[in-house]
NUSEGU-616774 format. One record per residue (C-alpha): residue in three letters; x negated, y, z. Coordinates in steps of 0.2 Angstrom, whole numbers, padded with zeros to 4 digits, always signed. Each point is the difference from the previous one (the first is absolute). Last residue first. Example, Ala and Ser with C-alpha at 12.3 -4.5 7.8 and 13.67 -1.06 7.14 Angstrom:
# residues 2
SER-0068-0005+0036;ALA+0006-0017+0003;
This chain:
# residues 660
ARG-0218+0299+0146;ASN-0009-0016-0006;TRP+0014-0007-0010;THR+0003+0017-0009;ARG-0019+0000-0005;ARG+0001-0018-0005;ALA+0015+0003-0011;GLU-0009+0015-0008;ALA-0015-0011-0004;VAL+0011-0013-0008;LYS+0009+0012-0010;THR-0017+0007-0007;LEU-0006-0017-0004;VAL+0016-0003-0011;GLN-0003+0016-0009;ARG-0018-0003-0002;LEU+0003-0017-0008;VAL+0014+0006-0011;GLU-0010+0015-0007;SER-0001-0009-0017;GLY-0013+0006-0013;HIS-0004-0018-0006;PRO+0013-0012+0008;VAL-0006-0007+0016;THR-0008-0017-0003;PRO+0003-0017+0009;PRO-0013-0012-0004;GLU+0003-0014-0014;TYR-0004-0017+0005;THR-0001-0013-0014;TRP+0005-0017+0007;ALA-0012-0015-0002;HIS+0013-0014+0002;GLY-0003-0013+0014;VAL+0017-0009-0001;TRP+0002-0001+0019;PRO-0009+0014+0009;ASP+0000+0014-0013;ALA-0016+0007-0006;LEU-0008+0017-0001;HIS-0016+0004-0010;ASP+0008+0006-0016;ASP-0005+0019+0000;PRO+0009+0016-0004;VAL-0010+0015+0006;PRO-0001+0007+0018;THR-0003-0018+0007;LEU+0007-0009+0015;ARG-0009-0013+0011;LEU+0009-0006+0015;LEU-0012-0001+0014;ALA-0006-0014+0011;ARG-0011-0008-0013;TRP-0010+0017-0002;LEU-0003+0001+0019;PRO-0006-0018+0001;ASP-0013+0003-0014;LEU-0007+0016+0007;LEU-0014-0007+0010;PRO-0004-0013-0014;GLY-0012+0012-0008;TYR+0000+0019+0005;GLY-0008+0004-0017;ALA+0015-0007-0009;SER+0010+0016+0005;GLU-0003+0008-0017;GLU+0008-0015-0008;ARG+0015+0001+0011;ASP+0004+0018-0005;ALA+0010+0008+0014;VAL+0016+0009+0005;LEU+0005-0009+0016;MET+0017+0001+0008;LEU+0001-0006+0018;HIS+0014-0003+0012;VAL+0003+0003+0019;GLY+0017-0005+0007;VAL-0005-0013+0013;ALA+0000-0016-0010;PRO-0007+0010-0015;GLY-0016+0005+0010;GLU-0008-0016+0006;ASP-0008-0007-0016;VAL-0002+0016-0011;LEU-0004+0011+0015;TYR-0014-0012+0006;ARG-0007+0000-0018;LEU-0001+0018+0001;GLN-0009+0000+0016;ASN-0012-0013-0008;VAL-0003+0012-0014;ALA-0003+0015+0012;ARG-0013-0011+0009;ASP-0009-0004-0016;ASP-0001+0018-0006;PHE+0015+0008-0009;GLY-0003+0017-0009;HIS+0003-0008-0018;PRO+0008-0016+0002;PHE+0014+0005-0005;ASP+0003+0014-0012;ASN+0016+0006+0009;VAL+0007-0008+0016;ILE+0018+0003+0003;LEU+0006-0005+0018;LEU+0018-0003+0002;GLN+0008+0000+0018;GLN+0018-0005+0005;ALA+0007+0012+0012;THR-0001-0003+0019;ASP-0011+0015+0003;PHE-0005+0000+0018;GLY+0006+0016+0009;PRO+0000-0008+0017;PRO-0012-0015+0001;LEU+0007-0017-0004;ALA+0010-0009+0014;ASP+0016-0002-0010;PRO-0008-0015-0009;ALA-0001-0009+0016;GLY-0001-0019-0003;GLY-0018-0001+0004;ARG-0004-0007-0018;LEU+0010+0015-0007;ALA-0009+0013+0010;MET-0017-0007-0003;GLN+0003-0001-0019;VAL+0007+0017+0000;LEU-0015+0007+0009;ASP-0013-0009-0011;VAL+0008+0005-0016;ARG+0000+0018+0005;GLN-0018-0001+0006;ILE-0004-0007-0017;LEU+0009+0015-0009;ARG-0009+0013+0010;ALA-0017-0009-0002;LEU+0003-0001-0019;VAL+0005+0018-0002;GLU-0016+0007+0010;THR-0012-0012-0008;VAL+0005+0005-0018;GLY+0000+0019+0005;ALA-0018-0002+0007;ALA-0006-0009-0016;GLY+0006+0014-0011;GLN+0018+0006-0003;ALA+0017-0003+0008;PRO+0015+0006-0010;PRO+0009+0014+0010;GLY+0012-0006+0013;ALA+0015-0011+0002;LEU+0004+0003-0018;VAL+0017+0006-0005;GLY-0005+0018-0002;THR+0006+0004-0017;GLN-0017+0006-0006;SER-0009-0015+0007;LEU+0011-0014-0008;PRO+0002+0008-0017;ALA-0018+0005+0000;LEU-0007-0017+0003;ALA-0004-0003-0019;GLN-0010+0016+0000;ALA-0009-0003+0016;GLY-0005-0018-0004;SER-0019+0003-0002;GLY-0001+0007+0018;ALA-0016-0011+0003;PRO+0007-0010+0015;ASP+0018+0001-0005;VAL+0009-0008+0015;VAL+0019+0003+0000;HIS+0013-0002+0013;VAL+0018-0003-0003;THR+0014-0001+0013;PHE+0017-0008-0002;GLU+0014+0000+0012;ASP+0001+0019+0003;ALA+0015+0003-0012;PRO+0007-0017-0006;TYR-0010-0010-0012;VAL+0003-0001-0019;ALA-0008+0016-0004;LEU-0016-0003+0009;LEU-0002-0017-0008;ARG+0003+0008-0017;ALA-0013+0014+0003;ALA-0013-0013+0005;HIS+0003-0010-0016;ALA-0001+0015-0011;VAL-0016+0006+0010;ALA-0008-0017-0003;THR+0004+0001-0019;ASP-0007+0017-0001;MET-0015-0006+0009;ALA-0002-0015-0012;LEU+0002+0012-0015;ARG-0014+0012+0006;ARG-0011-0015+0003;MET+0004-0007-0017;ASP-0003+0017-0008;HIS-0018+0001+0007;SER-0004-0018-0005;ASP+0005+0002-0018;THR+0016-0006-0007;PHE+0001-0010-0016;THR+0016-0004-0009;GLY+0004-0017-0006;ASP+0018-0001+0005;LEU-0005-0012+0014;SER-0010+0013+0009;ASP-0019+0003+0000;THR-0012+0007+0014;ARG+0006-0010+0015;GLY-0009+0006+0016;SER+0012+0011+0009;ASP+0010-0014+0007;ILE+0014+0005+0012;TRP-0001-0012+0015;LEU+0015-0001+0010;GLY+0002-0006+0018;ARG+0010-0015+0006;GLU+0016-0002+0009;LEU+0008+0016-0005;PRO+0017+0004+0009;LEU+0008-0002-0012;ARG+0002-0013-0014;LEU-0009+0004-0016;LEU+0010+0002-0016;MET-0007-0002-0018;PRO+0013+0007-0011;VAL+0003-0011-0015;ARG-0005+0007-0018;ILE+0009-0008-0015;ALA-0003+0004-0018;GLU-0018-0007+0000;ALA+0007-0018+0002;GLU-0013-0012-0006;PRO-0014+0010+0007;LEU+0007+0000+0018;ARG+0005+0015+0010;LEU-0001+0007+0018;ASP+0004+0017+0006;GLY-0007+0012+0014;LEU-0001+0000+0019;ARG+0018+0001+0004;LEU+0003-0001+0018;ALA+0011-0012+0010;MET+0013-0002+0013;PRO+0003+0018+0004;ILE-0004+0009+0016;GLU+0014+0009+0007;MET+0005+0019+0002;PRO-0006+0004-0018;VAL-0007+0017-0005;ARG+0011+0007-0014;TYR-0003-0002-0018;ALA+0012+0007-0013;HIS-0014+0003-0013;TRP-0007-0017+0005;CYS+0016-0008-0006;PRO-0003+0006-0017;ASN-0012-0015-0003;ASP-0016+0006-0008;TRP-0010-0005+0016;ARG+0006-0017-0002;ALA+0013-0007+0012;PHE-0001-0013+0013;ALA-0003+0011+0015;PRO+0011+0014-0008;PRO+0015-0012-0001;LEU+0003-0010-0016;ALA+0016+0003-0010;PRO-0008+0007-0015;GLU-0012-0015-0002;VAL+0014-0013+0003;VAL+0010+0003-0016;GLN-0014+0002-0012;SER-0009-0015+0008;GLU+0015-0011-0002;ALA+0001+0004-0019;VAL-0019-0004-0001;LEU+0003-0016+0010;GLN+0013-0006-0013;ALA-0012+0005-0014;VAL-0014-0010+0008;ASP+0011-0015+0001;ARG+0005+0001-0018;ASP-0018+0003-0006;LEU-0006-0015+0010;SER+0013-0011-0008;ALA-0004+0006-0017;ARG-0019-0002+0004;ALA+0003-0018+0005;GLN+0010-0004-0016;ASP-0014+0009-0011;VAL-0013-0010+0009;LEU+0009-0016-0003;GLN+0003+0004-0019;SER-0018+0006-0002;TYR-0007-0016+0007;ARG+0012-0011-0011;ALA-0006+0010-0015;ARG-0018-0003+0004;ALA+0002-0018+0002;ALA+0010-0001-0017;GLU-0014+0010-0008;ARG-0013-0012+0007;ALA+0009-0015-0006;ALA+0003+0007-0018;ASP-0019+0004-0001;GLY-0004-0018+0005;GLN+0012-0007-0012;GLY-0006+0010-0015;GLY-0011-0013-0008;ILE-0012-0011+0010;ARG-0005+0005+0018;SER+0017-0005+0007;ARG-0003-0018-0004;PRO-0015+0000+0011;ASP+0011+0004+0016;SER-0011+0009+0013;LEU+0003+0017-0008;ALA+0019-0002+0001;GLN-0001-0006+0018;GLU-0011+0014+0005;LEU+0012+0013-0008;GLU+0014-0008+0009;LYS-0009+0001+0017;ASP-0005+0018-0003;MET+0018+0005-0005;ARG+0007-0008+0016;SER-0013+0008+0011;GLU+0003+0017-0008;ALA+0019-0002+0002;PHE-0002-0005+0018;ASP-0010+0015+0004;VAL+0012+0011-0009;ALA+0015-0008+0010;SER-0010+0002+0016;ARG-0004+0018-0004;TYR+0018+0004-0003;ALA+0006-0009+0016;ALA-0013+0010+0010;THR+0007+0016-0008;THR+0017-0005+0005;ARG-0006-0004+0018;ALA-0010+0016+0003;LEU+0014+0011-0007;ASP+0013-0008+0010;GLU-0010+0001+0016;PHE-0004+0019-0003;MET+0018+0003-0003;GLY+0005-0009+0016;TRP-0012+0011+0010;VAL+0008+0015-0008;GLN+0017-0007+0005;ASN-0005-0004+0018;TYR-0006+0018+0002;LEU+0016+0007-0007;ARG+0010-0011+0011;GLU-0011+0005+0015;GLU+0003+0019-0004;MET+0018-0003-0003;SER+0002-0007+0018;TRP+0002-0018+0008;GLY-0007-0009-0015;THR+0005-0011-0015;ALA-0004+0005-0018;ASP+0012+0010-0011;GLY-0008+0017+0005;ALA+0000+0008-0017;VAL+0012-0009-0012;PRO-0005-0010-0015;GLN+0013-0003-0014;ALA+0003-0019-0001;PRO-0009-0010-0014;GLN+0009-0002-0016;GLY+0007-0017-0006;PRO+0018+0004+0003;ARG+0001+0019+0003;ALA-0006+0006+0017;PRO+0012+0005+0013;PRO-0003+0018+0006;ALA-0012+0000+0015;ALA+0007-0002+0017;PRO-0001+0015+0011;PRO-0013-0002+0014;PRO+0003-0012+0014;PRO+0009+0006+0016;PRO-0013+0004+0013;PRO-0009-0013+0010;ALA+0005-0001+0018;SER-0010+0011+0011;THR-0018-0003+0005;GLN-0009+0013-0010;ARG-0018-0005-0001;GLY-0013+0002+0013;PRO-0017+0007-0004;HIS-0014-0014+0000;SER-0010+0000+0016;TYR-0010+0015+0006;ASN+0010+0002+0016;VAL-0005+0014+0012;PRO+0012+0004+0014;GLY+0007+0018-0002;GLY-0008+0016-0004;SER+0003-0001-0019;ALA+0013-0013-0003;ALA-0005-0019+0000;HIS+0002-0010-0016;PRO+0014-0012+0002;ASP-0004-0017+0007;THR-0004-0017-0008;ALA-0015-0001-0011;ALA-0008-0012-0012;GLY-0003+0009-0015;TYR+0011+0005-0050;ALA+0001-0004+0004;PRO-0006-0007-0011;GLN-0015+0003+0008;PRO+0006+0001-0014;GLY-0009-0008+0005;GLY+0005+0007+0008;SER+0002-0003+0009;PRO+0003-0005-0012;GLN-0017-0002+0016;GLY-0009+0001-0015;GLY+0005-0004-0017;TYR+0013+0013-0003;ALA+0009+0007+0008;PRO-0004+0000-0008;PRO+0005-0002+0013;VAL+0000-0004-0009;PRO+0004+0005+0000;GLY+0004-0004+0022;PRO+0004-0005-0012;ALA-0001-0001+0014;GLY-0014-0002+0024;GLN-0018+0005-0002;PRO-0016-0010+0003;VAL-0003-0008-0017;SER-0017-0009+0002;GLY-0016+0007-0006;GLN-0003+0015-0011;ASP-0011-0007-0014;PRO+0014-0008-0009;GLY+0010+0016-0001;VAL+0015+0004+0010;ALA+0018+0003-0005;PRO+0011+0012+0010;ALA+0012-0006+0013;ALA+0016-0010+0002;ALA+0002-0010+0016;GLN-0008-0017+0001;ARG+0006-0018+0006;SER+0014+0000-0013;ARG-0013+0005-0013;ASP-0007-0017-0001;GLY-0017+0003-0009;GLU-0011-0008+0013;SER+0013-0014+0001;THR-0002-0004-0018;ARG+0012+0006-0013;PRO+0007-0010-0015;PRO+0001+0011-0016;PRO+0013+0013+0000;ALA+0017-0003-0009;GLN+0003+0011-0015;VAL+0010+0016+0002;SER+0018+0005-0003;ARG+0004+0012+0015;ALA+0014-0007+0010;LEU+0018+0005-0003;GLY-0002-0009-0017;ARG+0018-0007-0001;ALA-0008-0017+0004;VAL-0002+0004+0018;ALA+0018+0006+0002;GLU+0006-0015-0010;ASP-0010-0013+0011;ILE+0007+0009+0016;GLY+0018-0001-0007;ALA-0002-0018-0005;ALA-0005-0004+0018;LEU+0015+0010+0007;GLN+0012-0009-0011;ALA-0007-0017+0004;ALA+0000+0003+0019;GLU+0017+0008+0001;SER+0006-0012+0014;LEU-0016+0005+0011;GLY-0003-0013+0013;GLN-0019+0001+0002;ASP-0002-0016-0011;ALA+0010+0008-0013;PHE-0011+0015+0000;LEU-0016-0011-0003;GLU+0008-0011-0013;ALA+0005+0015-0010;LEU-0017+0008+0003;GLY-0009-0014-0008;GLY+0005-0018-0002;ALA-0017-0006+0005;TYR+0002+0009+0017;GLY-0014+0004+0011;GLN-0001+0002+0019;GLY-0016+0010+0005;VAL+0007+0004+0017;ALA-0013+0011+0010;ARG+0009+0007+0015;VAL+0001+0018+0005;LYS+0007+0006+0017;TRP+0013+0012+0006;ALA+0006+0003+0018;GLY+0017+0000+0007;GLN+0001-0018+0006;ARG-0007-0006-0017;ARG+0002+0010-0016;TYR-0007-0006-0016;LEU-0012+0006-0013;GLU-0002-0013-0014;LEU-0014-0006-0011;ALA-0003-0005-0018;VAL+0017-0008-0004;VAL-0005-0007-0017;ALA+0006+0000-0018;SER-0007-0009-0015;GLU-0005-0016+0009;LEU-0008-0014-0010;ASP-0016+0001+0010;LEU-0003+0010+0016;GLY-0012-0006+0014;THR-0006+0017+0004;ILE+0008+0016+0005;THR-0013+0011+0008;TYR+0007+0009+0015;SER-0004+0016+0009;ALA+0003+0008+0017;VAL-0001+0017+0007;GLU-0010+0009-0013;THR-0004+0018+0002;GLY+0007+0010-0015;ASP+0005+0016+0009;LEU+0018-0005-0001;GLY-0004-0016+0009;THR-0003-0016-0010;VAL+0007-0017-0003;ALA-0010-0009-0013;VAL+0004-0012-0014;PHE-0012-0010-0011;PRO+0006-0010-0015;ALA-0010-0015-0005;ALA-0007+0002-0017;VAL+0011-0006-0015;ALA+0005-0017-0007;GLY+0007-0007+0016;PHE+0011+0014+0001;ARG+0011-0007-0014;ALA+0007+0006-0016;PRO-0016+0007-0007;GLY+0000+0011-0016;ALA+0008-0003-0016;GLY+0016-0011-0003;GLY+0009+0014-0010;ASP-0002+0012+0014;PRO-0003-0009+0016;ALA+0012+0006+0014;PRO-0009+0011+0012;LEU-0009-0010+0014;ALA+0008+0003+0017;LEU-0005+0006+0017;LEU+0011+0002+0015;VAL-0002+0009+0016;SER+0013-0005+0013;VAL+0006+0012+0013;ARG+0009-0009+0014;HIS+0012+0004+0014;VAL+0011+0012-0008;ALA+0018+0001+0008;GLU-0007+0014+0012;THR-0003+0011-0014;MET-0017+0003-0007;ALA-0006+0018+0000;ASP-0012-0003+0014;LEU-0009-0013-0010;ASP-0005+0012-0013;VAL-0009-0009-0014;ALA-0009+0007-0016;LEU-0006-0012-0013;ARG-0017+0002-0008;HIS-0003-0010-0015;ASP-0014-0007-0010;ALA+0000-0011-0016;ALA+0015+0009-0006;ALA+0018-0003-0005;GLN+0008+0017+0002;ARG+0013+0009+0011;SER-0010-0002+0015;VAL+0008-0004+0017;GLU+0009+0011+0013;LEU+0008-0006+0016;GLY+0007+0008+0016;PRO+0017+0001-0008;GLN-0001-0006-0018;VAL-0011+0008-0014;PRO-0007-0010-0015;ALA+0017-0005-0009;GLY-0005-0007-0017;PRO-0018-0003+0006;HIS+0006-0009+0016;ALA+0007+0005+0017;VAL+0012-0014+0007;TRP+0014+0002+0013;GLU+0011+0009-0013;THR+0001-0017-0009;GLY+0009-0007+0014;HIS+0000-0008+0017;ILE-0017-0008-0001;ARG-0001-0014+0013;GLY-0016-0003+0010;ASN+0010-0006+0015;GLU-0004+0016+0010;ASP+0006+0010-0014;SER-0008+0004-0016;LEU-0008+0015-0010;ALA-0010-0004-0016;ALA-0015+0008-0007;ALA-0005+0000-0018;ALA-0016-0001-0010;ALA-0002-0004-0019;VAL-0017-0007-0005;PRO-0014+0007-0011;MET-0015-0011+0000;GLY-0013-0006+0012;ALA+0010+0006+0015;SER-0002+0014+0013;ILE+0014+0005+0012;ARG+0000+0013+0013;ILE+0015+0001+0012;GLU+0000+0017+0008;LEU+0007+0003+0017;ARG+0010+0012+0011;SER+0006-0009+0016;GLN-0017-0003+0008;SER-0006-0012+0013;LEU+0002-0015-0010;PRO-0003-0017+0008;HIS-0008-0014-0010;ASN+0007-0017-0007;GLN-0008-0016-0007;GLY+0011-0011-0012;ARG-0013+0000-0014;VAL-0016+0008+0005;LEU-0003+0017+0006;GLU-0015+0011+0000;ALA+0003+0012+0014;THR-0008+0017-0003;MET-0009+0008+0015;
C-alpha cells in the first residue's frame, strides 16, 4: 500500500533499487545530492544534475521537464553517504518570462516507486510561495536501513542558497552550471502544459494507450503513451506508459505468477554517447535512448513516452494561443461595433482590419513555435525509430528481418501510431505495457476513414481481422517460446483467409473453433483455467496446479462477435474480460458494436472494459491530461511483404524445439 506522506513524515524502504517519479505543473530541473550524516555535501561530484546526470548509484534527467524519473541504487552508495536529497528547481526565467516561484505553479508531486512502477511512498509539496528551489524529499540511512522522509524545504534564493545551506563551498558555481545546462537546450523545447488535475496526474499512472470517452476509467499503468501511452493507463495513457506487479514472471513449469514481468535490477548502464554540441541558438541533436532507465529498452520506452507528452503539450499551447487570439479579436470587434463613432467614415473598417491583423500575428507566432517544436520531434523520431527493438518497431523496420525469439518479455508492445492534425509530419509509437491488463476490441463497424475513403462492411470485416492477426502475431513474437498461447473462435468460419498466417505456421493452440459447440468448448476450457489459477493463488499454492498445466499467457481471438454467442456464452465472455487478465487470460474481440445493439445493455460493460482499436485511421483516442483527440493508425504489414509469416515461422520452430 502506498504511504501518502506529509511534511516531516518518514516511511521505511524495503528495496534498494528505486525510481523517484516527479510530476509538476510546468518544466522543472531535477537533481539529487548525496550528503553525509550531518547533511553536508562534500563536493560537486556528490550532486547528479542535468549537466552531470550520472553519479554512483544515481541517474537524473538531462532535461528540464514537467515529469521526471530518477534512478537510485542505494546499494551502490558508499559508506560515507547517509542521505540522498531529491532537489527541484525552476529554470532561470528567460528575459523575465515564466514563473520565478513555486507558488505560481501547481504543487509538485513526488513518488518513490519500485522498478516495476509500484508506489512505495508519495508526497505532494504544498505550502510553497516565493521559493524557486526545494528539497522535495530525502532517502536516509538509519541503523543500516534506509527510509524516505518528506521534506518540502524551499529556498527563495534558488539552488545557490540550497547548496550553500547544505555546506557546499562551490554552491554558486554549481547552481550557475545547472542553469546553463538547462538553458543550453539539453531538454526538448516545448511549451508548458496546462494545469493538470489529480485525475490526469501521470505520476500516479504508468504509460499506456489512450482510451476513448466511452471506455470507462483508465486501468493501465505510461505513457504508459501514452501510454499513449496515451490517454489511458499512459498507461498509458499512454497508458503513457506508456501495472502494479512485483515479481518476475514464473518460468514454465514453476510457480505461476501473472504479475508484471520483472525488470533488470542491476545498476543503470552508462548513458548513451552525448550528442554533438549544438551551435548557439540551435537545439541539441537528438540521441536515441537519452531518457532515464535501467536498460536501453526502458530508455527508449521513456523517450517515446516523452515524445508523446511533448507533442501533446506543444499542440495544447498552440491551440490555447489560437483560442486566445480568436477571443481577443472577437472582443476588439465587439468594442469597435459598439462605438457609434466607428460607424461613420472608415474608422470601423480600420478597427476591424487592425483586429484581424493582430489575430493573424498571434496565430503566426504560435504556428512558428509549434513548427519549431514539431521539427525537433521529427528529427528525434528519425533517430529513435531505427533504434527501436522489435516489440516497439513497425513491421517495415529492418530489425524484423534479423528477428530471433526473445528470452525475456519486453516492457511494452507497439499497437500502432498516434498523430495530431496540427502536426501531420510526426507519428508517435503507441506503446502498451505488458502483460496486457485489459482486452482489445478491433472495431469492424466503421465504414469511412479520416481520409474520406469509403469502405464497405465486407472489407471492414476483412481489415479488422487482418489487424487482429497482426496484433496477435506481434504478441507471439515478443514473448519467449511457449510463454504465449493463442486460441481462435470463428463461429461462421468467415475469418479463415485472414487467419491463414496463424493457422498455416502452426502457432495456434488448435484449429479455429467453429459453430456454437466450438464456442462453448473453448470458453469452458478458458474459464476452467481462470478458476484453477485463482483458487491456487488464493490458497497460496500456485505450484499445486495439475501436471501439464499450461502456464503461458492465453489470448482468445473472437471473430464476428456476437454471431454464434447465446446469452450464456456472452456472460462467460464477460467473466473472462473481468477476471482473465489478472491470471493471464486475455481477449481480443473483432466486432461491430452497432450490430451488437440487439443485445441491449448486456454488452455495455464488456465494451467499456476493452480498449477499442480500428483497422482504419480514426480519431477516437484521448490522452489523460490535455484531452486531445488523437488519430490512431493501425500497424500495417507492407503490401506483398512476407515478414509476418517469416516471424511466425520462427516462433513455431522455437516452440517445437522447446517442447522436444
